PDBQT receptor file of N, H, CA, C and O in Angstrom, charges set to zero:
ATOM      1  N   MET A   1       2.306  24.321   3.070  1.00  0.00    +0.000 N 
ATOM      2  CA  MET A   1       1.897  24.274   1.838  1.00  0.00    +0.000 C 
ATOM      3  C   MET A   1       2.301  25.943   1.409  1.00  0.00    +0.000 C 
ATOM      4  O   MET A   1       1.816  26.929   1.964  1.00  0.00    +0.000 OA
ATOM      5  N   HIS A   2       3.449  25.971   0.129  1.00  0.00    +0.000 N 
ATOM      6  H   HIS A   2       3.843  25.170  -0.322  1.00  0.00    +0.000 HD
ATOM      7  CA  HIS A   2       3.575  27.327  -0.774  1.00  0.00    +0.000 C 
ATOM      8  C   HIS A   2       2.239  28.162  -1.106  1.00  0.00    +0.000 C 
ATOM      9  O   HIS A   2       2.048  29.338  -0.797  1.00  0.00    +0.000 OA
ATOM     10  N   SER A   3       1.176  27.144  -1.938  1.00  0.00    +0.000 N 
ATOM     11  H   SER A   3       1.331  26.188  -2.189  1.00  0.00    +0.000 HD
ATOM     12  CA  SER A   3       0.501  28.582  -2.136  1.00  0.00    +0.000 C 
ATOM     13  C   SER A   3      -0.651  27.228  -2.595  1.00  0.00    +0.000 C 
ATOM     14  O   SER A   3      -0.440  26.015  -2.631  1.00  0.00    +0.000 OA
ATOM     15  N   ILE A   4      -2.016  28.089  -2.939  1.00  0.00    +0.000 N 
ATOM     16  H   ILE A   4      -2.187  29.074  -2.910  1.00  0.00    +0.000 HD
ATOM     17  CA  ILE A   4      -2.936  26.927  -3.177  1.00  0.00    +0.000 C 
ATOM     18  C   ILE A   4      -2.612  26.301  -4.440  1.00  0.00    +0.000 C 
ATOM     19  O   ILE A   4      -2.666  25.074  -4.513  1.00  0.00    +0.000 OA
ATOM     20  N   GLY A   5      -2.175  27.221  -5.766  1.00  0.00    +0.000 N 
ATOM     21  H   GLY A   5      -2.131  28.218  -5.706  1.00  0.00    +0.000 HD
ATOM     22  CA  GLY A   5      -1.680  26.567  -6.910  1.00  0.00    +0.000 C 
ATOM     23  C   GLY A   5      -0.725  25.463  -6.400  1.00  0.00    +0.000 C 
ATOM     24  O   GLY A   5      -1.078  24.300  -6.598  1.00  0.00    +0.000 OA
ATOM     25  N   SER A   6       0.410  25.690  -5.783  1.00  0.00    +0.000 N 
ATOM     26  H   SER A   6       0.696  26.635  -5.622  1.00  0.00    +0.000 HD
ATOM     27  CA  SER A   6       1.368  24.289  -5.976  1.00  0.00    +0.000 C 
ATOM     28  C   SER A   6       0.206  23.387  -5.277  1.00  0.00    +0.000 C 
ATOM     29  O   SER A   6       0.280  22.221  -5.668  1.00  0.00    +0.000 OA
ATOM     30  N   ALA A   7      -0.883  23.624  -4.317  1.00  0.00    +0.000 N 
ATOM     31  H   ALA A   7      -0.943  24.570  -4.000  1.00  0.00    +0.000 HD
ATOM     32  CA  ALA A   7      -1.449  22.211  -4.214  1.00  0.00    +0.000 C 
ATOM     33  C   ALA A   7      -2.159  21.558  -5.153  1.00  0.00    +0.000 C 
ATOM     34  O   ALA A   7      -2.183  20.333  -5.272  1.00  0.00    +0.000 OA
ATOM     35  N   ILE A   8      -2.734  22.327  -5.821  1.00  0.00    +0.000 N 
ATOM     36  H   ILE A   8      -2.715  23.322  -5.725  1.00  0.00    +0.000 HD
ATOM     37  CA  ILE A   8      -3.515  22.076  -7.197  1.00  0.00    +0.000 C 
ATOM     38  C   ILE A   8      -2.457  21.210  -7.971  1.00  0.00    +0.000 C 
ATOM     39  O   ILE A   8      -2.701  20.105  -8.455  1.00  0.00    +0.000 OA
ATOM     40  N   LEU A   9      -1.216  21.877  -8.023  1.00  0.00    +0.000 N 
ATOM     41  H   LEU A   9      -1.017  22.775  -7.630  1.00  0.00    +0.000 HD
ATOM     42  CA  LEU A   9      -0.417  21.238  -8.758  1.00  0.00    +0.000 C 
ATOM     43  C   LEU A   9      -0.072  19.484  -8.460  1.00  0.00    +0.000 C 
ATOM     44  O   LEU A   9      -0.136  18.395  -9.030  1.00  0.00    +0.000 OA
ATOM     45  N   GLY A  10       0.157  19.840  -7.709  1.00  0.00    +0.000 N 
ATOM     46  H   GLY A  10       0.209  20.724  -7.245  1.00  0.00    +0.000 HD
ATOM     47  CA  GLY A  10       0.809  18.767  -6.601  1.00  0.00    +0.000 C 
ATOM     48  C   GLY A  10      -0.787  17.203  -6.899  1.00  0.00    +0.000 C 
ATOM     49  O   GLY A  10      -0.756  15.983  -7.056  1.00  0.00    +0.000 OA
ATOM     50  N   ALA A  11      -1.672  18.042  -6.841  1.00  0.00    +0.000 N 
ATOM     51  H   ALA A  11      -1.698  19.034  -6.713  1.00  0.00    +0.000 HD
ATOM     52  CA  ALA A  11      -2.876  16.727  -6.939  1.00  0.00    +0.000 C 
ATOM     53  C   ALA A  11      -2.960  17.115  -8.595  1.00  0.00    +0.000 C 
ATOM     54  O   ALA A  11      -4.137  16.876  -8.866  1.00  0.00    +0.000 OA
ATOM     55  N   PHE A  12      -2.629  17.353  -9.211  1.00  0.00    +0.000 N 
ATOM     56  H   PHE A  12      -1.673  17.547  -8.991  1.00  0.00    +0.000 HD
ATOM     57  CA  PHE A  12      -2.822  16.560 -10.392  1.00  0.00    +0.000 C 
ATOM     58  C   PHE A  12      -1.500  15.877 -10.772  1.00  0.00    +0.000 C 
ATOM     59  O   PHE A  12      -1.423  15.015 -11.647  1.00  0.00    +0.000 OA
ATOM     60  N   GLU A  13      -0.680  16.236 -10.196  1.00  0.00    +0.000 N 
ATOM     61  H   GLU A  13      -0.743  16.937  -9.485  1.00  0.00    +0.000 HD
ATOM     62  CA  GLU A  13       0.478  15.735 -10.690  1.00  0.00    +0.000 C 
ATOM     63  C   GLU A  13       0.346  13.865 -10.406  1.00  0.00    +0.000 C 
ATOM     64  O   GLU A  13       0.677  12.955 -11.166  1.00  0.00    +0.000 OA
ATOM     65  N   LEU A  14      -0.614  13.769  -8.225  1.00  0.00    +0.000 N 
ATOM     66  H   LEU A  14      -0.883  14.509  -7.608  1.00  0.00    +0.000 HD
ATOM     67  CA  LEU A  14      -1.172  12.637  -8.286  1.00  0.00    +0.000 C 
ATOM     68  C   LEU A  14      -2.174  11.800  -8.964  1.00  0.00    +0.000 C 
ATOM     69  O   LEU A  14      -2.649  10.694  -8.703  1.00  0.00    +0.000 OA
ATOM     70  N   LEU A  15      -2.375  12.737 -10.005  1.00  0.00    +0.000 N 
ATOM     71  H   LEU A  15      -1.989  13.635 -10.216  1.00  0.00    +0.000 HD
ATOM     72  CA  LEU A  15      -3.823  11.917 -10.670  1.00  0.00    +0.000 C 
ATOM     73  C   LEU A  15      -2.778  11.708 -11.720  1.00  0.00    +0.000 C 
ATOM     74  O   LEU A  15      -2.766  10.509 -12.000  1.00  0.00    +0.000 OA
ATOM     75  N   ARG A  16      -1.958  12.328 -12.369  1.00  0.00    +0.000 N 
ATOM     76  H   ARG A  16      -1.967  13.302 -12.142  1.00  0.00    +0.000 HD
ATOM     77  CA  ARG A  16      -0.513  11.746 -13.410  1.00  0.00    +0.000 C 
ATOM     78  C   ARG A  16      -0.272  10.786 -12.626  1.00  0.00    +0.000 C 
ATOM     79  O   ARG A  16      -1.155   9.984 -12.929  1.00  0.00    +0.000 OA
ATOM     80  N   LEU A  17       0.397  10.276 -11.731  1.00  0.00    +0.000 N 
ATOM     81  H   LEU A  17       1.114  10.928 -11.484  1.00  0.00    +0.000 HD
ATOM     82  CA  LEU A  17       0.968   9.058 -11.757  1.00  0.00    +0.000 C 
ATOM     83  C   LEU A  17       0.254   8.134 -10.858  1.00  0.00    +0.000 C 
ATOM     84  O   LEU A  17       0.919   7.331 -10.202  1.00  0.00    +0.000 OA
ATOM     85  N   ALA A  18      -1.562   8.175 -10.717  1.00  0.00    +0.000 N 
ATOM     86  H   ALA A  18      -2.102   8.828 -11.249  1.00  0.00    +0.000 HD
ATOM     87  CA  ALA A  18      -1.858   7.600 -10.436  1.00  0.00    +0.000 C 
ATOM     88  C   ALA A  18      -2.289   6.664 -12.025  1.00  0.00    +0.000 C 
ATOM     89  O   ALA A  18      -2.257   5.435 -12.090  1.00  0.00    +0.000 OA
ATOM     90  N   THR A  19      -2.645   7.514 -13.104  1.00  0.00    +0.000 N 
ATOM     91  H   THR A  19      -2.671   8.512 -13.051  1.00  0.00    +0.000 HD
ATOM     92  CA  THR A  19      -3.054   6.988 -14.377  1.00  0.00    +0.000 C 
ATOM     93  C   THR A  19      -2.063   6.576 -14.500  1.00  0.00    +0.000 C 
ATOM     94  O   THR A  19      -2.214   5.415 -14.122  1.00  0.00    +0.000 OA
ATOM     95  N   LEU A  20      -0.905   6.711 -14.825  1.00  0.00    +0.000 N 
ATOM     96  H   LEU A  20      -0.783   7.654 -15.133  1.00  0.00    +0.000 HD
ATOM     97  CA  LEU A  20       0.488   5.977 -14.877  1.00  0.00    +0.000 C 
ATOM     98  C   LEU A  20       0.779   4.468 -14.555  1.00  0.00    +0.000 C 
ATOM     99  O   LEU A  20       1.461   3.533 -14.975  1.00  0.00    +0.000 OA
ATOM    100  N   THR A  21      -0.016   4.731 -13.690  1.00  0.00    +0.000 N 
ATOM    101  H   THR A  21      -0.569   5.491 -13.349  1.00  0.00    +0.000 HD
ATOM    102  CA  THR A  21       0.323   3.345 -12.901  1.00  0.00    +0.000 C 
ATOM    103  C   THR A  21      -1.059   2.682 -12.799  1.00  0.00    +0.000 C 
ATOM    104  O   THR A  21      -1.262   1.839 -11.925  1.00  0.00    +0.000 OA
ATOM    105  N   ARG A  22      -2.170   3.101 -13.814  1.00  0.00    +0.000 N 
ATOM    106  H   ARG A  22      -2.005   3.786 -14.524  1.00  0.00    +0.000 HD
ATOM    107  CA  ARG A  22      -3.374   2.622 -14.223  1.00  0.00    +0.000 C 
ATOM    108  C   ARG A  22      -4.328   2.146 -12.759  1.00  0.00    +0.000 C 
ATOM    109  O   ARG A  22      -5.038   1.172 -12.511  1.00  0.00    +0.000 OA
ATOM    110  N   PHE A  23      -3.941   3.326 -12.013  1.00  0.00    +0.000 N 
ATOM    111  H   PHE A  23      -3.364   4.118 -12.215  1.00  0.00    +0.000 HD
ATOM    112  CA  PHE A  23      -4.946   3.244 -10.283  1.00  0.00    +0.000 C 
ATOM    113  C   PHE A  23      -4.619   1.724  -9.686  1.00  0.00    +0.000 C 
ATOM    114  O   PHE A  23      -5.560   1.047  -9.272  1.00  0.00    +0.000 OA
ATOM    115  N   ARG A  24      -3.320   1.231  -9.656  1.00  0.00    +0.000 N 
ATOM    116  H   ARG A  24      -2.555   1.782  -9.992  1.00  0.00    +0.000 HD
ATOM    117  CA  ARG A  24      -3.214   0.101  -9.324  1.00  0.00    +0.000 C 
ATOM    118  C   ARG A  24      -2.476   0.698  -8.065  1.00  0.00    +0.000 C 
ATOM    119  O   ARG A  24      -1.258   0.803  -7.921  1.00  0.00    +0.000 OA
ATOM    120  N   LEU A  25      -3.720   1.161  -6.961  1.00  0.00    +0.000 N 
ATOM    121  H   LEU A  25      -4.710   1.076  -7.078  1.00  0.00    +0.000 HD
ATOM    122  CA  LEU A  25      -2.689   2.074  -5.912  1.00  0.00    +0.000 C 
ATOM    123  C   LEU A  25      -2.617   0.983  -4.524  1.00  0.00    +0.000 C 
ATOM    124  O   LEU A  25      -2.143   1.310  -3.437  1.00  0.00    +0.000 OA
ATOM    125  N   ARG A  26      -3.192  -0.346  -4.840  1.00  0.00    +0.000 N 
ATOM    126  H   ARG A  26      -3.577  -0.612  -5.724  1.00  0.00    +0.000 HD
ATOM    127  CA  ARG A  26      -2.051  -1.583  -4.144  1.00  0.00    +0.000 C 
ATOM    128  C   ARG A  26      -1.028  -2.116  -4.990  1.00  0.00    +0.000 C 
ATOM    129  O   ARG A  26      -0.395  -3.095  -4.594  1.00  0.00    +0.000 OA
ATOM    130  N   GLY A  27      -0.871  -1.788  -5.696  1.00  0.00    +0.000 N 
ATOM    131  H   GLY A  27      -1.385  -0.993  -6.018  1.00  0.00    +0.000 HD
ATOM    132  CA  GLY A  27       0.182  -2.788  -6.008  1.00  0.00    +0.000 C 
ATOM    133  C   GLY A  27       1.539  -1.733  -6.271  1.00  0.00    +0.000 C 
ATOM    134  O   GLY A  27       1.614  -0.513  -6.118  1.00  0.00    +0.000 OA
ATOM    135  N   PRO A  28       2.590  -2.753  -6.741  1.00  0.00    +0.000 N 
ATOM    136  CA  PRO A  28       3.729  -2.697  -6.046  1.00  0.00    +0.000 C 
ATOM    137  C   PRO A  28       4.682  -0.924  -5.920  1.00  0.00    +0.000 C 
ATOM    138  O   PRO A  28       5.388  -0.434  -5.039  1.00  0.00    +0.000 OA
ATOM    139  N   TYR A  29       4.133  -0.340  -7.525  1.00  0.00    +0.000 N 
ATOM    140  H   TYR A  29       3.559  -0.738  -8.240  1.00  0.00    +0.000 HD
ATOM    141  CA  TYR A  29       5.041   1.153  -7.409  1.00  0.00    +0.000 C 
ATOM    142  C   TYR A  29       4.101   1.679  -5.245  1.00  0.00    +0.000 C 
ATOM    143  O   TYR A  29       4.840   1.830  -4.272  1.00  0.00    +0.000 OA
ATOM    144  N   TRP A  30       3.114   1.765  -5.182  1.00  0.00    +0.000 N 
ATOM    145  H   TRP A  30       2.514   1.642  -5.973  1.00  0.00    +0.000 HD
ATOM    146  CA  TRP A  30       2.601   2.756  -4.904  1.00  0.00    +0.000 C 
ATOM    147  C   TRP A  30       2.738   1.786  -2.846  1.00  0.00    +0.000 C 
ATOM    148  O   TRP A  30       2.775   2.454  -1.812  1.00  0.00    +0.000 OA
ATOM    149  N   SER A  31       2.763   0.853  -2.867  1.00  0.00    +0.000 N 
ATOM    150  H   SER A  31       2.733   0.311  -3.707  1.00  0.00    +0.000 HD
ATOM    151  CA  SER A  31       3.187  -0.153  -1.896  1.00  0.00    +0.000 C 
ATOM    152  C   SER A  31       4.593   0.203  -1.593  1.00  0.00    +0.000 C 
ATOM    153  O   SER A  31       4.878   0.671  -0.491  1.00  0.00    +0.000 OA
ATOM    154  N   TRP A  32       5.337   0.042  -2.355  1.00  0.00    +0.000 N 
ATOM    155  H   TRP A  32       5.105  -0.338  -3.250  1.00  0.00    +0.000 HD
ATOM    156  CA  TRP A  32       6.689   0.615  -2.180  1.00  0.00    +0.000 C 
ATOM    157  C   TRP A  32       6.942   1.940  -1.493  1.00  0.00    +0.000 C 
ATOM    158  O   TRP A  32       7.608   2.093  -0.470  1.00  0.00    +0.000 OA
ATOM    159  N   ARG A  33       6.165   3.111  -2.367  1.00  0.00    +0.000 N 
ATOM    160  H   ARG A  33       5.623   2.987  -3.198  1.00  0.00    +0.000 HD
ATOM    161  CA  ARG A  33       5.807   4.066  -1.619  1.00  0.00    +0.000 C 
ATOM    162  C   ARG A  33       5.406   4.562  -0.408  1.00  0.00    +0.000 C 
ATOM    163  O   ARG A  33       5.531   5.626   0.199  1.00  0.00    +0.000 OA
ATOM    164  N   TRP A  34       5.092   3.915  -0.295  1.00  0.00    +0.000 N 
ATOM    165  H   TRP A  34       4.991   3.051  -0.788  1.00  0.00    +0.000 HD
ATOM    166  CA  TRP A  34       4.013   4.013   1.191  1.00  0.00    +0.000 C 
ATOM    167  C   TRP A  34       4.558   3.268   2.588  1.00  0.00    +0.000 C 
ATOM    168  O   TRP A  34       4.072   3.442   3.706  1.00  0.00    +0.000 OA
ATOM    169  N   HIS A  35       5.497   2.543   2.312  1.00  0.00    +0.000 N 
ATOM    170  H   HIS A  35       5.892   2.402   1.404  1.00  0.00    +0.000 HD
ATOM    171  CA  HIS A  35       6.772   1.691   3.388  1.00  0.00    +0.000 C 
ATOM    172  C   HIS A  35       7.477   2.882   3.192  1.00  0.00    +0.000 C 
ATOM    173  O   HIS A  35       7.397   3.683   4.123  1.00  0.00    +0.000 OA
ATOM    174  N   THR A  36       8.214   3.239   2.126  1.00  0.00    +0.000 N 
ATOM    175  H   THR A  36       8.279   2.588   1.370  1.00  0.00    +0.000 HD
ATOM    176  CA  THR A  36       9.139   4.107   2.066  1.00  0.00    +0.000 C 
ATOM    177  C   THR A  36       8.893   5.417   2.987  1.00  0.00    +0.000 C 
ATOM    178  O   THR A  36       9.638   5.991   3.782  1.00  0.00    +0.000 OA
ATOM    179  N   ALA A  37       7.734   5.637   2.627  1.00  0.00    +0.000 N 
ATOM    180  H   ALA A  37       7.129   5.171   1.981  1.00  0.00    +0.000 HD
ATOM    181  CA  ALA A  37       7.384   6.933   3.274  1.00  0.00    +0.000 C 
ATOM    182  C   ALA A  37       6.943   6.927   5.022  1.00  0.00    +0.000 C 
ATOM    183  O   ALA A  37       7.322   7.799   5.803  1.00  0.00    +0.000 OA
ATOM    184  N   PHE A  38       6.376   6.160   5.269  1.00  0.00    +0.000 N 
ATOM    185  H   PHE A  38       6.067   5.452   4.634  1.00  0.00    +0.000 HD
ATOM    186  CA  PHE A  38       5.778   5.823   6.291  1.00  0.00    +0.000 C 
ATOM    187  C   PHE A  38       6.087   4.955   7.290  1.00  0.00    +0.000 C 
ATOM    188  O   PHE A  38       5.852   5.332   8.438  1.00  0.00    +0.000 OA
ATOM    189  N   GLY A  39       6.457   4.112   7.156  1.00  0.00    +0.000 N 
ATOM    190  H   GLY A  39       6.648   3.805   6.223  1.00  0.00    +0.000 HD
ATOM    191  CA  GLY A  39       7.061   2.481   7.722  1.00  0.00    +0.000 C 
ATOM    192  C   GLY A  39       6.158   1.809   8.018  1.00  0.00    +0.000 C 
ATOM    193  O   GLY A  39       5.439   1.608   7.040  1.00  0.00    +0.000 OA
ATOM    194  N   ARG A  40       5.876   1.424   8.744  1.00  0.00    +0.000 N 
ATOM    195  H   ARG A  40       6.460   1.586   9.539  1.00  0.00    +0.000 HD
ATOM    196  CA  ARG A  40       4.591   0.828   9.517  1.00  0.00    +0.000 C 
ATOM    197  C   ARG A  40       3.922   1.212  10.239  1.00  0.00    +0.000 C 
ATOM    198  O   ARG A  40       3.142   0.490  10.858  1.00  0.00    +0.000 OA
ATOM    199  N   GLY A  41       4.027   2.727  10.424  1.00  0.00    +0.000 N 
ATOM    200  H   GLY A  41       4.661   3.314   9.920  1.00  0.00    +0.000 HD
ATOM    201  CA  GLY A  41       2.711   3.553  11.070  1.00  0.00    +0.000 C 
ATOM    202  C   GLY A  41       1.381   4.109   9.733  1.00  0.00    +0.000 C 
ATOM    203  O   GLY A  41       1.373   3.586   8.618  1.00  0.00    +0.000 OA
ATOM    204  N   THR A  42       1.111   4.403   9.841  1.00  0.00    +0.000 N 
ATOM    205  H   THR A  42       1.117   4.828  10.746  1.00  0.00    +0.000 HD
ATOM    206  CA  THR A  42      -0.114   5.305   9.732  1.00  0.00    +0.000 C 
ATOM    207  C   THR A  42      -0.070   6.549   9.981  1.00  0.00    +0.000 C 
ATOM    208  O   THR A  42      -0.467   6.685  11.138  1.00  0.00    +0.000 OA
ATOM    209  N   PRO A  43       0.237   7.698   9.462  1.00  0.00    +0.000 N 
ATOM    210  CA  PRO A  43      -0.053   8.998  10.512  1.00  0.00    +0.000 C 
ATOM    211  C   PRO A  43      -1.633   9.091  10.383  1.00  0.00    +0.000 C 
ATOM    212  O   PRO A  43      -2.451   8.343   9.846  1.00  0.00    +0.000 OA
ATOM    213  N   PRO A  44      -1.760  10.310  11.088  1.00  0.00    +0.000 N 
ATOM    214  CA  PRO A  44      -3.133  10.315  10.762  1.00  0.00    +0.000 C 
ATOM    215  C   PRO A  44      -3.990  11.593   9.275  1.00  0.00    +0.000 C 
ATOM    216  O   PRO A  44      -3.152  12.282   8.693  1.00  0.00    +0.000 OA
ATOM    217  N   ARG A  45      -4.965  11.719   8.977  1.00  0.00    +0.000 N 
ATOM    218  H   ARG A  45      -5.645  11.159   9.450  1.00  0.00    +0.000 HD
ATOM    219  CA  ARG A  45      -5.547  11.845   8.149  1.00  0.00    +0.000 C 
ATOM    220  C   ARG A  45      -4.613  13.321   7.253  1.00  0.00    +0.000 C 
ATOM    221  O   ARG A  45      -3.861  13.244   6.280  1.00  0.00    +0.000 OA
ATOM    222  N   SER A  46      -5.118  14.780   8.187  1.00  0.00    +0.000 N 
ATOM    223  H   SER A  46      -5.729  14.842   8.977  1.00  0.00    +0.000 HD
ATOM    224  CA  SER A  46      -4.962  15.525   7.691  1.00  0.00    +0.000 C 
ATOM    225  C   SER A  46      -2.872  15.602   7.814  1.00  0.00    +0.000 C 
ATOM    226  O   SER A  46      -2.135  16.299   7.116  1.00  0.00    +0.000 OA
ATOM    227  N   GLU A  47      -2.500  14.711   8.839  1.00  0.00    +0.000 N 
ATOM    228  H   GLU A  47      -3.099  14.146   9.406  1.00  0.00    +0.000 HD
ATOM    229  CA  GLU A  47      -0.965  14.802   7.673  1.00  0.00    +0.000 C 
ATOM    230  C   GLU A  47      -0.550  14.032   6.768  1.00  0.00    +0.000 C 
ATOM    231  O   GLU A  47       0.365  14.315   5.995  1.00  0.00    +0.000 OA
ATOM    232  N   LEU A  48      -1.236  12.899   6.778  1.00  0.00    +0.000 N 
ATOM    233  H   LEU A  48      -1.979  12.669   7.406  1.00  0.00    +0.000 HD
ATOM    234  CA  LEU A  48      -0.882  12.028   5.526  1.00  0.00    +0.000 C 
ATOM    235  C   LEU A  48      -1.367  12.974   3.588  1.00  0.00    +0.000 C 
ATOM    236  O   LEU A  48      -0.691  12.954   2.560  1.00  0.00    +0.000 OA
ATOM    237  N   LEU A  49      -2.522  13.543   3.802  1.00  0.00    +0.000 N 
ATOM    238  H   LEU A  49      -3.071  13.558   4.638  1.00  0.00    +0.000 HD
ATOM    239  CA  LEU A  49      -3.067  14.864   3.009  1.00  0.00    +0.000 C 
ATOM    240  C   LEU A  49      -2.410  15.228   2.631  1.00  0.00    +0.000 C 
ATOM    241  O   LEU A  49      -2.196  15.280   1.420  1.00  0.00    +0.000 OA
ATOM    242  N   TRP A  50      -1.612  15.762   3.709  1.00  0.00    +0.000 N 
ATOM    243  H   TRP A  50      -1.786  15.720   4.692  1.00  0.00    +0.000 HD
ATOM    244  CA  TRP A  50      -0.242  17.182   3.402  1.00  0.00    +0.000 C 
ATOM    245  C   TRP A  50       0.937  15.700   2.735  1.00  0.00    +0.000 C 
ATOM    246  O   TRP A  50       1.595  15.558   1.705  1.00  0.00    +0.000 OA
ATOM    247  N   ALA A  51       0.794  15.172   3.494  1.00  0.00    +0.000 N 
ATOM    248  H   ALA A  51       0.259  15.287   4.331  1.00  0.00    +0.000 HD
ATOM    249  CA  ALA A  51       2.572  14.290   3.226  1.00  0.00    +0.000 C 
ATOM    250  C   ALA A  51       2.508  14.181   1.326  1.00  0.00    +0.000 C 
ATOM    251  O   ALA A  51       3.418  14.462   0.547  1.00  0.00    +0.000 OA
ATOM    252  N   MET A  52       1.323  13.758   1.051  1.00  0.00    +0.000 N 
ATOM    253  H   MET A  52       0.583  13.530   1.684  1.00  0.00    +0.000 HD
ATOM    254  CA  MET A  52       0.773  13.531  -0.008  1.00  0.00    +0.000 C 
ATOM    255  C   MET A  52       0.891  14.798  -0.911  1.00  0.00    +0.000 C 
ATOM    256  O   MET A  52       1.718  14.770  -1.822  1.00  0.00    +0.000 OA
ATOM    257  N   LEU A  53       0.213  15.774  -0.743  1.00  0.00    +0.000 N 
ATOM    258  H   LEU A  53      -0.458  15.797  -0.002  1.00  0.00    +0.000 HD
ATOM    259  CA  LEU A  53       0.317  16.703  -1.653  1.00  0.00    +0.000 C 
ATOM    260  C   LEU A  53       1.502  17.288  -1.880  1.00  0.00    +0.000 C 
ATOM    261  O   LEU A  53       1.810  17.791  -2.960  1.00  0.00    +0.000 OA
ATOM    262  N   ARG A  54       2.530  17.237  -0.447  1.00  0.00    +0.000 N 
ATOM    263  H   ARG A  54       2.279  16.828   0.431  1.00  0.00    +0.000 HD
ATOM    264  CA  ARG A  54       4.185  17.472  -0.777  1.00  0.00    +0.000 C 
ATOM    265  C   ARG A  54       4.711  16.977  -1.420  1.00  0.00    +0.000 C 
ATOM    266  O   ARG A  54       5.696  17.471  -1.968  1.00  0.00    +0.000 OA
ATOM    267  N   PHE A  55       4.184  15.479  -1.694  1.00  0.00    +0.000 N 
ATOM    268  H   PHE A  55       3.383  15.077  -1.249  1.00  0.00    +0.000 HD
ATOM    269  CA  PHE A  55       4.750  14.887  -2.850  1.00  0.00    +0.000 C 
ATOM    270  C   PHE A  55       4.419  15.247  -4.139  1.00  0.00    +0.000 C 
ATOM    271  O   PHE A  55       5.060  15.078  -5.176  1.00  0.00    +0.000 OA
ATOM    272  N   GLY A  56       3.655  15.613  -4.010  1.00  0.00    +0.000 N 
ATOM    273  H   GLY A  56       3.134  15.750  -3.167  1.00  0.00    +0.000 HD
ATOM    274  CA  GLY A  56       3.127  15.219  -5.743  1.00  0.00    +0.000 C 
ATOM    275  C   GLY A  56       3.430  16.823  -6.521  1.00  0.00    +0.000 C 
ATOM    276  O   GLY A  56       3.358  17.093  -7.720  1.00  0.00    +0.000 OA
ATOM    277  N   ARG A  57       3.779  17.712  -5.384  1.00  0.00    +0.000 N 
ATOM    278  H   ARG A  57       3.837  17.493  -4.410  1.00  0.00    +0.000 HD
ATOM    279  CA  ARG A  57       4.960  18.884  -5.194  1.00  0.00    +0.000 C 
ATOM    280  C   ARG A  57       5.956  18.356  -5.800  1.00  0.00    +0.000 C 
ATOM    281  O   ARG A  57       5.838  18.522  -7.014  1.00  0.00    +0.000 OA
ATOM    282  N   TRP A  58       7.094  17.668  -5.452  1.00  0.00    +0.000 N 
ATOM    283  H   TRP A  58       7.189  17.533  -4.466  1.00  0.00    +0.000 HD
ATOM    284  CA  TRP A  58       8.093  17.099  -5.467  1.00  0.00    +0.000 C 
ATOM    285  C   TRP A  58       8.389  16.659  -6.229  1.00  0.00    +0.000 C 
ATOM    286  O   TRP A  58       9.577  16.842  -6.491  1.00  0.00    +0.000 OA
ATOM    287  N   ALA A  59       7.373  15.510  -7.430  1.00  0.00    +0.000 N 
ATOM    288  H   ALA A  59       6.408  15.362  -7.216  1.00  0.00    +0.000 HD
ATOM    289  CA  ALA A  59       7.139  14.493  -8.086  1.00  0.00    +0.000 C 
ATOM    290  C   ALA A  59       7.036  15.543  -9.105  1.00  0.00    +0.000 C 
ATOM    291  O   ALA A  59       7.744  15.207 -10.054  1.00  0.00    +0.000 OA
ATOM    292  N   ARG A  60       6.422  16.746  -9.336  1.00  0.00    +0.000 N 
ATOM    293  H   ARG A  60       5.847  17.018  -8.566  1.00  0.00    +0.000 HD
ATOM    294  CA  ARG A  60       6.477  17.545 -10.419  1.00  0.00    +0.000 C 
ATOM    295  C   ARG A  60       7.489  18.548 -10.222  1.00  0.00    +0.000 C 
ATOM    296  O   ARG A  60       7.808  19.216 -11.205  1.00  0.00    +0.000 OA
ATOM    297  N   ARG A  61       7.996  18.746  -9.219  1.00  0.00    +0.000 N 
ATOM    298  H   ARG A  61       7.737  18.203  -8.420  1.00  0.00    +0.000 HD
ATOM    299  CA  ARG A  61       9.473  19.750  -9.977  1.00  0.00    +0.000 C 
ATOM    300  C   ARG A  61      10.141  18.213 -10.153  1.00  0.00    +0.000 C 
ATOM    301  O   ARG A  61      11.006  18.464 -10.992  1.00  0.00    +0.000 OA
ATOM    302  N   MET A  62      10.220  17.262  -9.966  1.00  0.00    +0.000 N 
ATOM    303  H   MET A  62       9.518  17.058  -9.284  1.00  0.00    +0.000 HD
ATOM    304  CA  MET A  62      11.213  16.674 -10.254  1.00  0.00    +0.000 C 
ATOM    305  C   MET A  62      11.172  16.336 -12.179  1.00  0.00    +0.000 C 
ATOM    306  O   MET A  62      11.945  15.658 -12.857  1.00  0.00    +0.000 OA
ATOM    307  N   ARG A  63      10.156  16.992 -12.516  1.00  0.00    +0.000 N 
ATOM    308  H   ARG A  63       9.529  17.543 -11.965  1.00  0.00    +0.000 HD
ATOM    309  CA  ARG A  63       9.469  15.651 -13.714  1.00  0.00    +0.000 C 
ATOM    310  C   ARG A  63      10.234  17.354 -14.678  1.00  0.00    +0.000 C 
ATOM    311  O   ARG A  63      10.988  17.223 -15.641  1.00  0.00    +0.000 OA
ATOM    312  N   LYS A  64       9.840  18.675 -14.166  1.00  0.00    +0.000 N 
ATOM    313  H   LYS A  64       9.227  18.781 -13.383  1.00  0.00    +0.000 HD
ATOM    314  CA  LYS A  64      10.532  19.212 -14.964  1.00  0.00    +0.000 C 
ATOM    315  C   LYS A  64      11.703  19.805 -14.883  1.00  0.00    +0.000 C 
ATOM    316  O   LYS A  64      11.978  20.912 -15.346  1.00  0.00    +0.000 OA
ATOM    317  N   LEU A  65      12.515  18.979 -14.210  1.00  0.00    +0.000 N 
ATOM    318  H   LEU A  65      12.292  18.080 -13.834  1.00  0.00    +0.000 HD
ATOM    319  CA  LEU A  65      13.708  19.374 -14.601  1.00  0.00    +0.000 C 
ATOM    320  C   LEU A  65      14.701  18.714 -15.863  1.00  0.00    +0.000 C 
ATOM    321  O   LEU A  65      15.803  19.206 -16.103  1.00  0.00    +0.000 OA
TER     322      LEU A  65
């Protein structure tokens, strides 16, 4: 993680995406995202948390472009 600030912004972006999908975390978008990111297995919780924050950071950077 680059910094605490980027982790916070990543978490904010994840909250924004969850709001846009109406918190349907088992819906089509999040199911597709889960399967493309992790395939069949589920990583350990700590690895999952960091992967989610990295995705949030990436999504924020893409939105700023």
